[in-house]
Legacy VTK file of the C-alpha trace (Angstrom):
# vtk DataFile Version 3.0
C-alpha trace
ASCII
DATASET POLYDATA
POINTS 264 float
40.578 -5.626 -14.746
41.076 -6.409 -11.109
41.601 -4.802 -7.958
41.800 -5.674 -4.271
43.338 -3.719 -1.467
43.244 -3.413 2.539
42.360 -0.041 3.497
41.466 1.635 6.900
37.988 2.706 6.848
36.827 6.108 8.067
33.486 7.777 7.879
32.961 10.495 5.314
31.977 12.792 7.978
35.509 13.105 9.071
36.398 14.685 5.738
36.634 18.398 6.597
36.185 19.476 2.965
32.872 17.673 2.333
29.460 18.235 3.811
27.794 15.325 5.661
24.875 15.055 3.272
27.084 14.715 0.206
27.943 11.055 0.807
25.817 10.034 3.653
22.735 9.654 1.362
24.145 6.972 -0.866
26.064 3.769 -1.525
29.428 5.202 -2.694
32.791 5.382 -1.030
35.949 7.489 -1.667
39.137 5.585 -2.738
42.774 6.810 -2.767
44.309 7.911 -6.000
46.397 4.864 -6.195
43.361 2.752 -6.610
42.505 4.619 -9.810
45.828 4.067 -11.097
45.828 0.416 -10.449
42.247 0.043 -11.975
43.400 1.996 -15.119
46.817 0.342 -15.538
45.376 -3.234 -15.525
43.527 -3.245 -18.861
41.076 -0.878 -20.543
37.502 -0.953 -19.922
35.829 -3.348 -22.164
32.366 -3.403 -23.661
31.142 -5.296 -20.666
32.623 -3.002 -17.969
31.114 -0.020 -19.638
27.616 -0.930 -19.391
27.560 -0.081 -15.421
29.316 1.463 -12.582
32.312 -0.164 -10.825
31.010 -2.059 -7.704
33.092 -3.063 -4.944
32.737 -5.762 -2.022
33.681 -4.277 1.449
34.634 -7.154 3.878
35.466 -7.067 7.519
35.724 -10.504 9.251
32.478 -12.385 8.284
30.566 -9.281 7.322
30.282 -8.009 3.710
28.561 -5.417 1.911
28.764 -3.638 -1.454
29.174 -0.158 -2.789
30.253 1.913 -5.721
33.080 4.424 -6.006
32.359 8.317 -6.262
35.812 9.799 -6.304
39.483 8.948 -5.826
40.545 11.621 -3.306
40.893 9.793 -0.194
44.128 9.683 1.881
46.338 6.987 0.877
45.673 3.580 2.618
42.241 4.831 3.494
38.718 4.539 2.358
36.022 7.027 3.251
32.475 5.486 3.556
29.013 6.560 4.695
28.322 5.771 8.393
25.657 3.122 7.430
28.464 0.990 5.920
30.487 1.047 8.958
27.306 0.123 11.048
26.722 -2.871 8.621
30.167 -4.127 9.079
30.377 -3.522 12.843
33.342 -1.454 12.053
35.406 0.886 14.208
37.001 3.960 12.897
40.378 3.109 11.464
39.471 -0.672 11.089
41.321 -2.507 8.252
38.870 -3.628 5.542
39.275 -5.527 2.308
38.059 -3.694 -0.840
37.733 -5.787 -3.916
36.263 -4.918 -7.386
33.432 -7.260 -8.232
30.803 -7.515 -10.986
27.263 -7.833 -9.867
24.185 -9.010 -11.805
21.402 -6.363 -12.536
18.496 -6.449 -10.186
15.028 -7.231 -11.007
13.310 -7.394 -7.826
13.887 -6.095 -4.241
11.904 -5.859 -1.112
12.384 -3.333 1.766
11.255 -3.286 5.226
10.986 0.211 6.999
12.484 0.081 10.507
9.877 2.450 11.846
6.030 2.918 11.242
6.671 6.481 10.536
7.823 5.614 7.075
4.098 5.163 6.228
3.352 8.833 6.981
5.044 9.813 3.729
2.570 10.577 0.985
3.988 8.273 -1.696
6.856 5.997 0.027
7.387 4.260 -3.252
8.223 7.185 -5.362
10.470 8.656 -2.365
12.528 5.354 -2.156
12.886 5.002 -5.867
14.130 8.462 -6.181
16.861 8.050 -3.428
17.952 4.628 -4.781
19.563 6.541 -7.574
22.357 7.416 -5.077
22.986 3.557 -4.554
24.841 1.724 -7.355
24.076 -1.638 -5.645
22.198 -3.036 -2.609
22.992 -6.185 -0.463
20.708 -8.448 1.320
20.655 -7.697 5.075
21.930 -4.059 4.811
20.115 -1.372 6.477
20.375 2.065 4.257
19.201 5.261 5.116
17.233 7.724 3.087
16.769 11.356 3.998
13.344 13.103 3.135
11.732 15.999 4.502
14.443 16.734 7.077
14.215 13.231 8.696
16.044 10.189 8.122
14.344 6.781 7.437
16.122 3.465 7.698
15.116 0.592 5.533
16.422 -3.008 5.533
16.920 -4.813 2.275
15.037 -7.973 3.030
15.329 -9.621 -0.393
17.379 -8.919 -3.495
16.917 -10.803 -6.885
18.417 -12.659 -8.685
21.186 -12.525 -6.274
21.827 -11.442 -2.821
24.069 -8.606 -3.881
22.782 -6.745 -7.153
23.481 -3.646 -9.263
20.393 -1.398 -9.360
21.932 1.136 -11.912
19.983 1.334 -15.058
17.833 -1.647 -14.641
14.124 -2.449 -14.584
13.652 -3.442 -10.936
10.333 -4.147 -9.026
10.140 -2.812 -5.521
8.004 -4.130 -2.692
7.495 -3.503 1.109
7.086 -5.487 4.169
5.357 -4.242 7.091
7.456 -1.684 9.090
9.121 -2.814 12.525
6.650 -2.260 15.238
3.563 -1.758 12.890
0.371 -2.895 14.584
-2.659 -3.532 12.391
-5.566 -1.052 13.548
-8.309 -2.979 15.014
-11.482 -3.253 12.992
-14.882 -1.841 14.522
-17.074 -4.630 15.308
-20.508 -4.376 13.708
-23.309 -4.383 16.340
-26.597 -5.928 15.397
-29.412 -3.491 15.344
-32.335 -4.457 17.736
-35.532 -5.483 15.830
-38.132 -2.646 15.669
-40.722 -2.609 18.352
-44.075 -4.377 17.542
-46.716 -1.746 16.615
-49.386 -1.596 19.278
-51.560 1.185 17.856
-54.945 0.603 16.449
-56.099 1.599 13.080
-59.354 3.246 12.256
-60.320 3.862 15.750
-63.504 5.753 16.794
-66.856 6.328 15.153
-68.128 8.332 12.124
-70.471 11.267 12.451
-72.916 12.525 9.785
-73.491 16.064 8.890
-77.249 16.102 9.676
-76.523 14.997 13.157
-78.223 11.585 12.786
-76.238 8.518 13.959
-74.452 6.630 11.303
-76.062 3.363 9.929
-72.878 1.399 10.474
-70.333 2.315 13.163
-66.745 1.681 12.183
-65.472 -1.005 14.540
-62.139 -0.822 16.091
-59.557 -2.806 14.229
-56.435 -4.188 16.061
-53.511 -4.361 13.563
-52.160 -7.340 15.496
-55.304 -9.447 14.884
-55.340 -8.961 11.176
-54.965 -12.069 9.187
-53.005 -11.914 6.191
-55.125 -12.070 2.947
-54.446 -14.874 0.582
-53.772 -14.070 -2.904
-56.438 -14.521 -5.460
-56.730 -17.984 -7.029
-57.512 -18.684 -10.537
-60.519 -20.653 -11.393
-58.770 -23.766 -12.946
-62.053 -25.311 -13.635
-63.353 -22.716 -16.017
-64.568 -23.980 -19.160
-65.262 -21.913 -22.287
-69.018 -21.573 -22.826
-71.740 -18.966 -23.547
-71.569 -15.566 -22.074
-74.994 -14.504 -20.915
-75.971 -10.998 -19.888
-78.857 -10.929 -17.350
-80.820 -7.752 -17.440
-82.943 -6.496 -14.665
-86.616 -5.523 -15.506
-87.223 -1.984 -15.209
-90.629 -0.422 -15.020
-90.926 1.454 -18.429
-94.224 3.124 -17.554
-93.899 6.898 -17.362
-95.478 8.551 -14.313
-98.826 10.305 -15.090
-98.610 14.097 -14.920
-100.791 16.935 -15.543
-102.063 17.253 -19.245
-101.680 20.451 -20.942
LINES 1 265
264 0 1 2 3 4 5 6 7 8 9 10 11 12 13 14 15 16 17 18 19 20 21 22 23 24 25 26 27 28 29 30 31 32 33 34 35 36 37 38 39 40 41 42 43 44 45 46 47 48 49 50 51 52 53 54 55 56 57 58 59 60 61 62 63 64 65 66 67 68 69 70 71 72 73 74 75 76 77 78 79 80 81 82 83 84 85 86 87 88 89 90 91 92 93 94 95 96 97 98 99 100 101 102 103 104 105 106 107 108 109 110 111 112 113 114 115 116 117 118 119 120 121 122 123 124 125 126 127 128 129 130 131 132 133 134 135 136 137 138 139 140 141 142 143 144 145 146 147 148 149 150 151 152 153 154 155 156 157 158 159 160 161 162 163 164 165 166 167 168 169 170 171 172 173 174 175 176 177 178 179 180 181 182 183 184 185 186 187 188 189 190 191 192 193 194 195 196 197 198 199 200 201 202 203 204 205 206 207 208 209 210 211 212 213 214 215 216 217 218 219 220 221 222 223 224 225 226 227 228 229 230 231 232 233 234 235 236 237 238 239 240 241 242 243 244 245 246 247 248 249 250 251 252 253 254 255 256 257 258 259 260 261 262 263
């Protein structure tokens, strides 16, 4: 099955019977009914063709992108496409483009670059992108595709697509990655300031003298001790010359005489 035609390209917004959001949010075009007759009269869909959607290359001069087809209701000799396809091709309304049926490999990896840092404000940008990619049967490296989320439009550039520069993303296991958005500035990290060392203590411990309850002067006055003059105590050292011997207990002689008292 083959198809190739030169058609005048028009944006889908010029279709009076279709709202803007129906086709602007995806990667499908609208072909004339004659294209369907050509496709169906060539040969029946074989098993390979039934595995995925029909994909087409759209070429203008040296620029090419890829898309799918949604309906065959366009005017004869015309193709209606989303506005971003006209932007990628740098096409003007009514330019003649070549539309050719192509078979694209299944994608296994794609990297996208948001075109503004506002895309990072989305809570889960990966899930949002994967949900909107369902409207795109295929992607091409270098294309800038729009997604609509929360009443805003976010543009993303297809930086890389594997295994080929143009891949089919319908019913495939594809890994998605992001590059830093255009205009994104890495936030400056706060420099850690070193804390000044704590001031040296100048207070004196155990200052003053003691007082007895009976009013007499204490025998030993407590001297003022300056904490700055204290010398660190050396740890206790074991007696390495100790030898096992006889343990002797020395008793102090105590007067055992009882004081004499009155006899009864």
